C-alpha positions in Angstrom: 115.7 106.2 55.1 115.4 109.7 55.2 117.5 112.2 57.3 117.0 115.9 57.8 120.1 117.9 56.4 122.1 118.1 59.7 121.7 114.3 60.2 122.8 113.6 56.7 126.7 115.5 57.9 127.0 113.1 60.7 125.7 110.3 58.3 128.7 111.5 56.1 131.2 110.7 58.8 133.5 108.0 58.3 136.8 108.6 60.4 138.1 111.3 62.9 136.7 113.3 65.9 133.8 114.6 65.9 131.8 116.3 68.5 128.0 116.4 68.2 126.4 118.9 70.6 122.8 118.0 70.7 118.9 119.0 71.6 116.7 116.9 73.5 114.3 115.0 70.8 116.9 115.5 68.4 117.5 111.4 67.5 121.0 110.9 69.3 120.1 107.3 69.6 118.8 107.4 66.2 121.7 108.6 64.5 124.0 106.9 66.5 122.5 103.5 65.9 122.1 104.6 61.6 125.8 105.4 61.6 127.0 102.3 62.9 125.1 100.5 60.9 126.1 102.3 57.6 129.8 102.1 58.3 128.8 98.6 59.0 127.5 98.5 55.2 130.4 100.0 53.8 133.1 97.5 55.0 134.7 100.5 57.4 135.2 97.4 60.3 137.4 95.5 58.5 140.2 97.1 61.3 138.4 97.1 64.1 134.7 96.9 65.7 132.5 100.1 66.5 132.3 100.5 70.1 129.3 102.6 71.5 129.8 103.7 75.4 126.3 105.3 77.3 125.8 105.1 80.7 122.7 103.2 81.3 121.8 99.4 81.1 118.4 100.6 79.4 120.5 102.6 77.1 122.2 99.2 75.9 119.4 97.1 75.4 118.1 100.1 73.4 121.1 100.6 71.3 121.4 96.6 70.4 117.8 96.9 69.6 118.0 99.5 66.8 121.4 98.6 65.0 120.2 94.9 65.0 116.9 95.8 63.2 118.8 97.9 60.9 121.2 95.4 60.1 118.6 92.8 59.5 116.4 95.1 57.3 119.5 94.9 55.0 119.9 91.1 55.6 123.6 92.0 57.1 124.5 89.4 59.3 127.4 91.6 61.5 126.7 91.2 65.6 130.4 90.6 66.0 131.5 94.5 64.2 129.6 96.5 67.3 129.6 96.4 70.8 127.4 98.5 73.1 128.2 98.4 76.7 127.9 100.8 79.6 131.3 102.5 80.5 131.8 100.4 83.7 131.0 97.0 81.8 134.0 98.2 79.5 136.4 98.8 82.5 135.8 95.7 83.9 136.8 94.2 80.7 139.5 95.9 80.7 140.8 94.7 84.3 139.9 90.8 83.7 142.2 91.3 81.5 145.5 91.7 84.4 143.8 91.7 87.5 146.6 90.6 89.3 148.8 93.8 87.8 146.5 96.0 90.2 145.9 93.1 93.1 143.0 92.0 92.4 141.2 88.6 92.4 140.0 87.3 89.3 137.0 86.9 90.8 136.3 90.3 92.0 132.9 91.8 92.6 131.4 95.5 92.1 130.0 96.3 95.2 126.5 98.3 94.5 126.1 102.2 96.3 123.7 100.9 99.5 126.6 98.3 100.7 128.9 101.2 99.8 127.4 103.8 101.8 127.0 101.0 104.3 130.4 100.2 104.8 131.2 103.8 104.9 128.8 104.6 107.6 130.1 101.8 109.8 133.8 103.4 108.9 132.0 106.7 110.7 131.0 105.4 113.4 134.2 103.4 114.3 135.7 106.9 113.7 133.1 108.4 116.2 133.8 106.0 118.9 137.9 107.5 118.7 136.8 111.0 118.3 133.2 111.6 119.4 134.6 115.0 120.6 135.1 116.1 117.0 131.3 115.3 116.2 130.3 117.6 118.5 132.0 120.8 117.1 130.3 120.4 114.1 126.6 121.4 115.2 125.1 124.2 116.2 124.2 123.5 120.3 121.8 126.5 120.2 119.9 124.1 117.8 120.3 120.6 118.9 119.2 121.1 122.6 116.6 118.6 123.0 116.9 116.9 119.6 120.6 115.7 120.0 119.8 112.4 118.7 118.4 113.6 115.5 120.8 116.1 115.4 123.8 113.4 115.5 121.9 111.0 112.8 120.9 114.5 110.3 124.9 114.7 110.7 126.2 111.2 110.2 124.0 111.0 106.9 125.6 114.3 105.5 129.2 112.9 106.5 128.6 109.4 104.9 127.0 111.2 101.7 129.7 114.0 101.4 132.8 111.2 102.0 130.8 109.0 99.6 131.2 112.1 96.7 135.0 112.6 97.9 136.3 109.6 97.7 134.7 108.8 94.1 136.5 112.2 93.5 139.9 111.2 94.7 139.8 107.8 92.9 138.8 109.3 89.0 141.5 111.9 90.0 144.2 108.6 90.5 144.4 109.8 94.5 144.3 106.0 97.0 144.1 106.2 100.1 146.9 106.0 101.5 148.3 108.5 99.2 145.7 111.0 100.4 146.3 110.1 104.2 149.9 110.7 103.5 149.1 114.5 101.6 146.7 115.2 104.3 148.7 114.2 107.0 151.6 116.1 105.8 150.4 119.5 105.0 149.3 122.1 107.6 145.8 123.4 108.0 143.9 120.2 107.0 142.0 119.2 110.0 138.5 119.2 108.3 139.9 116.4 105.8 141.4 114.0 108.7 137.8 112.5 108.8 137.2 111.8 105.0 141.3 110.6 105.0 140.8 108.2 108.1 137.4 107.3 106.8 138.9 106.4 102.8 141.8 104.4 104.1 139.1 102.4 107.0 136.7 101.8 103.6 139.6 100.8 101.2 140.4 97.9 103.6 137.1 96.9 104.1 136.9 96.9 100.4 139.5 94.7 99.5 139.5 92.6 102.8 135.9 91.5 101.6 136.9 91.2 97.4 135.1 94.0 96.4 135.5 97.1 94.6 133.4 100.0 93.7 132.4 101.7 90.8 135.3 104.5 90.7 137.8 101.6 91.5 136.7 99.9 88.3 137.6 103.2 86.4 140.7 103.7 88.0 142.3 100.3 87.5 141.4 100.1 84.1 143.2 103.1 82.9 146.1 102.4 85.2 146.4 98.7 83.0 145.2 100.7 79.8 148.8 103.4 80.4 151.0 100.9 81.8 150.7 97.7 80.0 151.6 97.7 76.7 150.3 94.6 75.4 146.7 95.5 76.6 146.4 98.5 75.9 147.5 97.8 71.9 144.8 94.8 72.2 142.3 97.0 73.2 143.1 99.8 70.2 143.0 97.1 68.0 139.9 95.7 68.9 138.2 99.1 68.2 138.4 101.2 65.3 135.9 103.5 66.2 134.6 104.8 70.1 131.1 106.3 70.3 130.1 108.0 73.1 126.0 109.0 74.1 125.4 111.7 77.1 128.8 112.7 77.0 127.3 115.5 78.9 127.6 113.2 82.2 131.4 112.1 81.7 134.0 113.1 83.9 137.6 112.9 83.3 138.6 109.3 84.4 135.9 108.2 81.9 136.9 110.4 79.1 140.6 109.5 79.4 139.7 106.0 79.1 138.0 106.6 75.9 140.8 108.6 74.5 143.5 105.9 75.3 141.1 102.8 73.3 140.6 105.3 70.0 144.1 106.5 70.2 145.3 103.9 67.8 142.8 104.6 64.7 141.8 108.3 65.9 138.0 107.7 65.7 135.9 109.2 68.3 132.7 110.9 68.1 130.8 111.5 71.7 127.4 112.8 71.7 125.5 114.8 74.2 123.7 118.2 75.9 125.0 120.3 78.0 121.8 121.8 78.6 120.9 117.8 80.1 123.6 118.1 82.6 121.7 117.0 86.0 124.4 114.8 87.6 127.5 116.8 88.5 126.7 117.9 92.1 126.3 114.6 93.4 128.8 112.1 91.0 132.1 113.6 89.8 130.6 113.8 86.3 131.9 117.6 84.4 129.8 119.2 82.0 133.1 121.2 81.2 134.4 118.6 79.9 132.4 118.0 77.1 131.9 121.5 76.0 136.0 122.2 75.9 136.0 119.1 73.6 133.7 120.5 71.3 135.9 123.3 71.5 138.5 121.7 70.0 137.3 118.7 67.8 138.3 118.9 64.3 134.7 118.6 63.5 131.6 119.7 65.1 128.4 119.0 63.7 124.8 120.3 66.1 121.7 118.5 65.8 119.4 121.3 66.8 115.9 120.0 64.9 113.9 118.0 67.2 110.6 116.4 66.5 109.8 114.8 69.6 107.5 118.2 71.4 104.7 120.5 69.9 106.2 124.4 68.9 104.2 125.6 72.4 106.6 123.0 74.5 110.0 124.0 72.4 108.8 127.8 72.8 108.7 127.5 76.5 112.3 125.8 76.5 113.9 128.4 74.2 112.0 130.9 76.7 113.8 129.5 80.1 117.7 129.1 77.9 116.6 132.8 76.7 115.7 134.1 80.3 118.7 132.3 82.1 121.5 133.3 79.8 120.0 137.1 79.2 118.1 137.7 82.4 119.0 135.6 85.4 119.6 137.3 88.9 122.4 136.2 89.4 125.1 136.9 86.7 127.2 133.9 87.2 124.2 131.2 86.8 123.8 132.6 83.1 125.8 130.4 81.7 124.1 127.6 83.2 122.1 126.5 79.7 123.9 126.7 76.4 123.1 128.8 73.7 121.5 126.3 71.7 117.6 126.7 71.2 115.7 124.1 70.1 114.5 124.2 66.4 110.7 122.6 65.8 110.9 120.5 62.3 109.5 122.3 58.9 105.8 121.7 58.5 107.0 119.3 55.4 108.7 116.7 57.5 107.1 113.4 57.9 108.4 113.7 61.5 106.7 117.2 62.0 106.3 118.0 65.9 103.1 117.2 67.6 100.2 119.6 66.9 97.5 120.7 69.6 94.0 122.3 68.9 94.9 124.0 72.1 97.3 125.6 73.8 99.4 122.8 75.3 100.4 124.1 78.8 98.9 125.3 81.7 100.5 126.3 85.3 99.1 125.9 88.7 99.4 127.0 92.3 98.1 125.2 95.0 97.5 126.3 98.8 99.1 123.2 99.6 101.1 120.1 98.5 97.9 117.9 99.4 95.8 120.0 97.2 98.3 119.8 94.3 98.4 115.7 94.7 94.5 115.6 94.7 94.0 117.6 91.6 96.7 116.5 89.7 95.6 112.8 90.0 92.3 114.0 89.6 93.3 115.7 86.1 95.3 112.4 85.2 92.6 110.3 85.6 90.3 112.5 83.7 93.0 112.8 80.9 93.2 108.6 80.9 89.5 108.9 80.3 89.6 111.0 77.6 92.9 110.2 75.5 93.3 106.4 76.3 95.4 106.2 73.6 98.0 108.4 75.0 101.1 108.1 77.4 101.0 110.3 80.3 103.9 110.9 83.3 103.6 112.5 86.9 107.6 114.0 88.0 108.2 114.6 91.3 111.4 115.9 93.1 111.9 113.0 94.9 110.9 109.3 96.0 109.6 110.1 99.2 106.7 112.5 97.4 106.3 109.8 94.9 104.8 107.6 97.8 102.7 109.9 99.5 100.9 110.0 95.6 100.4 106.7 95.6 99.0 106.8 98.8 96.2 109.1 97.2 96.1 107.5 94.2 94.8 104.2 96.2 92.7 106.4 98.1 90.9 108.9 95.2 91.7 106.8 91.8 92.1 102.5 92.6 91.3 102.5 88.8 94.2 104.7 87.7 96.7 101.9 86.5 99.9 103.7 87.5 103.8 102.5 87.3 106.8 103.5 89.7 109.6 104.5 87.9 111.9 103.6 90.2 114.3 100.9 91.6 111.8 99.9 94.5 108.8 100.4 92.5 106.5 97.4 92.7 107.8 94.9 89.6 111.4 95.0 90.6 111.1 94.6 94.3 108.2 92.1 94.1 110.4 88.7 93.8 112.7 90.1 96.7 109.9 90.3 99.0 108.3 87.0 98.2 111.8 85.7 98.9 111.9 87.5 102.6 108.7 86.3 103.2 109.4 82.4 102.4 112.7 83.1 104.7 110.8 84.4 107.5 108.4 81.3 107.4 111.3 79.1 106.9 112.8 80.4 110.2 109.9 80.1 111.9 107.7 77.7 109.9 105.0 76.9 113.2 103.8 80.6 112.6 100.7 81.3 111.0 101.0 84.8 110.9 104.2 83.8 108.6 102.4 81.4 106.3 99.7 83.6 106.0 102.1 86.4 104.7 104.0 83.5 102.0 100.6 82.4 100.8 99.3 85.9 100.2 102.6 87.6 99.0 104.0 84.2 96.9 100.9 82.1 95.8 97.6 83.8 96.0 96.1 86.5 93.8 94.5 88.7 96.0 91.7 90.0 94.5 90.3 92.7 97.6 88.3 90.9 99.0 88.7 89.9 102.8 90.0 86.3 102.8 88.5 84.6 106.2 91.2 81.9 105.8 94.1 84.5 105.5 92.1 85.9 108.7 92.1 82.7 110.4 95.7 81.2 109.7 97.2 83.6 112.8 95.7 81.8 114.9 96.1 78.0 113.7 98.6 76.0 114.3 100.8 75.3 111.2 101.3 71.5 111.3 98.1 70.4 111.7 97.9 72.3 108.1 101.1 71.4 106.2 101.7 67.5 108.0 98.3 66.8 109.3 97.8 62.6 110.4 96.5 61.0 106.9 97.5 63.8 104.9 93.4 65.2 105.7 93.0 68.5 107.1 90.7 68.2 110.3 87.5 70.0 110.8 86.7 72.6 113.4 90.3 74.0 113.3 89.0 76.7 111.6 85.7 78.4 110.5 83.5 76.5 107.7 84.3 79.7 105.7 87.6 79.2 105.9 87.6 75.6 104.5 85.6 77.2 101.3 88.0 80.0 101.1 89.7 80.8 97.8 93.2 81.2 99.4 92.4 77.7 101.2 92.3 76.3 98.3 95.7 78.0 96.8 97.2 76.5 99.9 96.1 72.9 99.2 97.4 73.2 95.5 100.9 74.6 96.8 101.3 72.5 100.2 103.9 70.6 98.4 105.8 73.3 97.2 105.8 74.7 100.8 106.9 71.4 102.7 109.9 70.8 99.6 111.0 74.7 100.9 111.0 73.8 104.4 113.0 70.1 103.7 115.2 71.8 101.9 116.2 74.5 104.3 118.5 72.5 106.0 121.4 73.3 103.2 123.2 76.5 103.3 120.9 79.7 102.7 122.8 80.6 99.1 121.9 77.0 98.2 118.1 77.4 99.7 117.9 81.0 97.9 118.5 79.7 94.3 116.4 76.1 94.6 113.6 79.0 95.4 114.0 80.4 92.3 113.7 76.6 91.1 111.1 75.7 92.6 109.0 78.1 92.3 109.7 78.7 88.4 110.6 82.3 88.2 111.8 84.2 85.2 114.6 85.3 84.1 114.9 88.4 85.5 113.8 87.0 89.2 116.3 83.9 88.9 119.1 86.9 87.8 118.2 88.8 91.2 118.2 85.7 93.3 121.6 84.9 91.9 122.6 88.3 93.1 121.0 87.9 96.5 122.9 84.6 96.8 125.8 86.2 96.2 125.8 88.6 98.0 124.7 86.5 101.3 128.1 85.0 102.4 129.3 88.9 102.4 126.1 90.0 104.3 126.8 87.2 107.0 130.3 87.7 107.5 129.8 91.6 108.1 126.5 90.4 110.0 127.9 87.7 112.2 124.9 88.0 114.1 122.4 88.3 111.6 119.7 85.1 111.6 118.0 84.0 108.7 114.9 86.3 109.9 117.6 89.3 109.8 117.7 88.6 106.0 114.4 87.7 105.5 113.2 91.8 106.9 116.2 93.2 104.8 114.7 91.6 101.7 111.1 92.8 102.3 112.2 96.2 103.4 111.0 98.0 100.4 113.7 101.2 100.7 117.5 101.4 101.2 117.3 97.5 100.4 120.5 96.5 99.2 119.3 94.4 96.9 116.7 96.4 95.5 119.9 98.2 93.4 120.7 95.2 91.6 117.1 95.1 90.6 117.3 98.5 88.7 120.3 97.2 86.9 118.1 93.7 85.7 114.9 95.4 84.9 117.0 98.0 82.8 118.0 95.5 80.7 114.2 94.9 79.8 114.2 98.9 78.7 111.2 101.2 79.7 108.5 101.3 77.4 105.4 103.9 78.4 102.3 102.5 78.0 99.2 104.3 76.6 96.5 105.2 79.8 98.9 104.5 82.4 100.7 107.1 84.5 104.3 106.7 84.9 105.5 108.6 88.5 109.1 109.1 88.1 111.7 111.5 89.9 112.8 114.0 87.4 116.2 112.8 87.4 115.1 109.4 86.1 112.7 110.6 83.4 115.8 112.1 81.2 116.0 110.4 78.0 112.4 109.5 78.4 108.9 111.2 76.8 105.6 110.9 77.1 102.1 112.4 75.6 101.4 114.3 78.7 103.5 115.6 81.5 102.5 117.0 84.8 105.3 118.7 86.9 105.1 119.0 90.4 106.6 120.7 93.0 107.8 123.9 91.6 108.9 125.5 94.6 111.9 127.6 96.0 113.6 124.6 97.8 113.4 122.2 95.1 114.1 124.6 92.3 116.1 128.0 94.3 116.6 130.8 92.1 118.8 133.0 94.4 121.1 131.9 97.3 118.6 133.1 100.1 116.3 130.5 98.9 116.3 127.2 101.4 118.4 124.6 100.0 117.7 120.9 100.4 120.5 118.6 101.5 122.1 121.4 104.0 122.4 119.9 107.3 120.4 122.8 109.6 121.5 121.2 113.0 125.2 122.1 111.8 127.0 125.4 112.4 126.4 127.4 108.5 130.1 126.8 108.3 129.4 123.2 108.1 125.9 123.0 106.9 127.1 121.0 103.7 130.2 118.8 104.2 130.3 118.0 100.5 130.8 121.8 99.5 133.6 122.1 102.6 135.1 118.7 101.3 135.8 119.5 97.6 137.0 123.5 98.5 139.9 121.7 100.9 140.6 119.2 98.2 141.1 121.9 95.6 142.8 123.6 98.5 145.3 121.0 98.6 145.7 120.0 95.3 146.6 123.4 94.2 146.8 126.2 97.2 143.9 127.5 96.1 142.4 129.9 99.2 138.4 128.7 99.4 136.1 131.5 98.7 133.0 130.8 101.1 132.2 127.1 99.7 128.7 127.0 101.0 127.9 129.9 98.5 129.9 128.5 95.6 127.6 124.7 96.3 124.4 126.7 96.2 125.4 128.3 93.1 126.2 125.0 91.7 123.2 123.5 92.6 121.0 126.5 91.0 122.4 126.2 88.1 122.0 122.2 87.8 118.3 122.6 89.4 117.9 125.0 85.9 118.9 122.3 83.7 116.7 119.8 86.0 113.6 122.0 84.5 114.8 121.7 81.5 114.9 118.5 81.1 111.6 118.7 82.4 109.9 120.4 79.7 111.4 118.5 77.2 109.9 115.2 78.2 106.7 116.7 77.3 105.2 115.7 73.9 101.7 117.4 73.4 100.8 118.6 77.0 102.6 119.7 79.9 101.0 120.9 83.3 103.4 122.8 85.8 102.5 122.9 89.7 103.6 124.4 92.6 102.2 124.9 96.2 102.2 127.4 99.4 102.4 124.7 102.5 103.6 121.5 102.8 102.1 120.0 106.1 102.7 122.8 108.5 105.6 124.2 106.8 105.0 127.2 104.3 106.5 126.8 101.1 107.2 129.2 98.3 107.0 129.1 94.4 110.1 129.1 92.9 110.7 132.3 91.3 110.6 129.5 88.1 107.3 128.7 88.2 106.3 132.6 88.6 108.3 133.4 85.4 106.8 130.3 83.4 103.4 131.2 84.9 103.6 134.5 83.5 104.5 133.4 80.1 102.5 131.0 79.8 99.7 132.4 80.5 100.3 135.1 77.8 101.0 132.8 75.4 97.2 131.1 76.4 95.7 134.1 76.0 97.8 134.6 72.4 96.2 131.6 71.6 92.7 132.2 71.8 92.8 135.3 70.4 94.0 133.7 67.4 91.3 131.6 67.4 88.8 134.3 67.4 
C-alpha cells in the first residue's frame, strides 16, 4: 500500500493524542482504516481494542468493510480487535451496563426525531391552553390580520424547533428539566425562558412515562455513569486501548467528554475532522470550535491537505472561496468562517492523480425563474447521461420540498432519466411502510373495492404504466364476490370482459390466498399482524427490520392516541412526509451504505451530500435567501408574522440561556444568529463545491412563483471567477 508523505506521518502513529485536520477528498476514512489495520498487524491491541466512533450509520458500515478487507488481504483474523459504532450506540452500551443507576428500565427505547417533536408540540399546545395570551404577545398584529390561523401555526412550528434545540443544549450541559425550571423561577428577568422551562419539564415527564429517552439523554446518562461509577469506567477504559473519532468537527461538548473519559487510561486518542465542513451547528448542539481547540492543544498535529477527489479547476474554486472569505468578506466577523487550509492537488506522478478535464469543467448560470432553472438543469443532466453513461451525477438543492418539485418535472420532461432521492422519505425507504399502510387500510375496510385496488397495485402488481381495466373496475365491485365467491369461481358479468383478461386480475388470482390469510390473521393484535405481514410476504431483512420497528412503536402510538383506529395508523404509514416511521427507515438503509450509480441522477440536499462524491454535480438555488451574504439578506426560518425581536426564537433562547448561566447581557441575539447562519452557509457552499470530481454547474434564479429572488452575492462572485478562468482556459488552448 502506497501512502503520500503526509499520510506516512499518520501511519507512523502508535500512541498518544493526535489531531488530524483534513480537507475534502484527502482520504479520512482511508487513513483511519489503514491505521487501524496496521496497529492490529503490529500487535498493538493486546491491551485493548481499537474503537472507531463516527456519526453516521453509513460510515459505520463503510469503516467495517474497509478494515475487514485490509485485514483479510493480510490473512489476519482479528474481528474482535476493533469496534466501529456511532457515538449514540457507544453511549447506549454504557447505559445498559447500569440503567438502574440513572432510573431507567432495561428495555428503555430511544425516541426518534419525529416522535420527539410531536411530544414537544403537544406540550406547547397544553401550555397554550393555560397561557394563550402569552402567544399573542409574540405576534405582529399588523401582519396577522385575516391570517391568524396561519400565524399561530407558524409560531408553534418555530417554537417547537427552538425548544427542541434548547432542550438539546441543556442536556448537553447536564441541566435537567427540574434544575432548569428551578433556575428560571429563581432568577429575575427570565420571562422568555418560562415557556421552554415548562415545556421541558412536561416533555421530560412524558418521555419517562412512555419508557423513552432521547439522543441527548443517552449521552448525558453515559457520561454520568462513567463519571460516577468507577467499575464501569474502568471496564470501558480497559476495553479500548485506542479511540479514533471521525468527523470530529461535528462533535459537541458532551460527546467530547465521553471519548476523553474512555481514552483516559491509555491516553491514545485520534480525532480527524475538517472545520470547513462544519455544517450542523445552527440546528444542533455541535460546536466546531471544540475540534479547533483540540488541534491547538494536541501533542501531535498531522494535517492532510492533499486531495485527489476533484480536478484542479474545482480545487481552485474551493480555494478561491476560502481566500475570499478570509481576506475580503464584507463582514469582518465572518472572515473566520473557513479555516486557512487550502486543498493541494496530487502530483502529476501520483497514481491517484486528480481527474483531468479537457475543457474547463465549471459553469455558472443565472435563470429568470426557479421553474426555468429546474427545466434547463434536468435537460442538462439528461444530456450528460447520454454523453457519459459511465459517469455519476448529482443535483443538490436546499430542501426536500424543492427536491419534490424537481421530481415532478423529471416525470414530465425526462421520464427516461433514472433518479434516486438521497432522503429518508425516498422511494425505496418508504415503500415498505406505504405497503403496510395499504394492507392495514384494506383490513380495516375489507369490503372496499378502492382499498383492495390499492393493495393489488402497491403491494403485488408491477405497474408498467399502462391503463389497467381491472384496477379501474375494482372500486365499484363487491370485494366479497372476488375474495370469497361461491364455489371459488368468480362469476362473469360483475366486471367488463376486458377486466378478466387484465394482467392485474391475473396477479390478484395468484395472490388471493395471501390476501385472505391477512384478513383472517387480522383478529390478532396489531403488533402481531404487522410482523405476520412481513413473514407472509417474504420481505427482505431491511424491510422486516422496519416492520419490527413499526410494531414496537404501535403500542406507544395507540396509548398516546387512544381514539386511533387501524385506519388512522394506515394513513400515518402511507404518508410520505412527516412520517415518524421514515426516521427509522433512514438508519436501516444507511446500514446498506450509498453507492452512486453511473447514469443515474442523485437528488440530495446540500447537507446530506457531505461525505459523498460524483463526477458531475449541479448546485441549485444559490439565492440570497438560501445563501445569505450580509445582514440585509432574507433569512429562511425567521417568522415574518412575529414581532422583530421574536423572529428567531432559537436565537432568543440561546441568548437568554447564556445570560442565565453566565450573567452576560445578550447583544441583539437575532443579528448574532444571522451571523452564525452566514458562516455556516459559506461552509455549506464549500461542501457542495467539493462534492464534484470533474464537472460542476452552479445555478441561481431571479424569481420563484410570484416572489422575486436575488441571486446570492456568492453566486455573482463565483460567476465572475468562473467566467474569467474559462476565458483563460480557452486562450491557452488556442
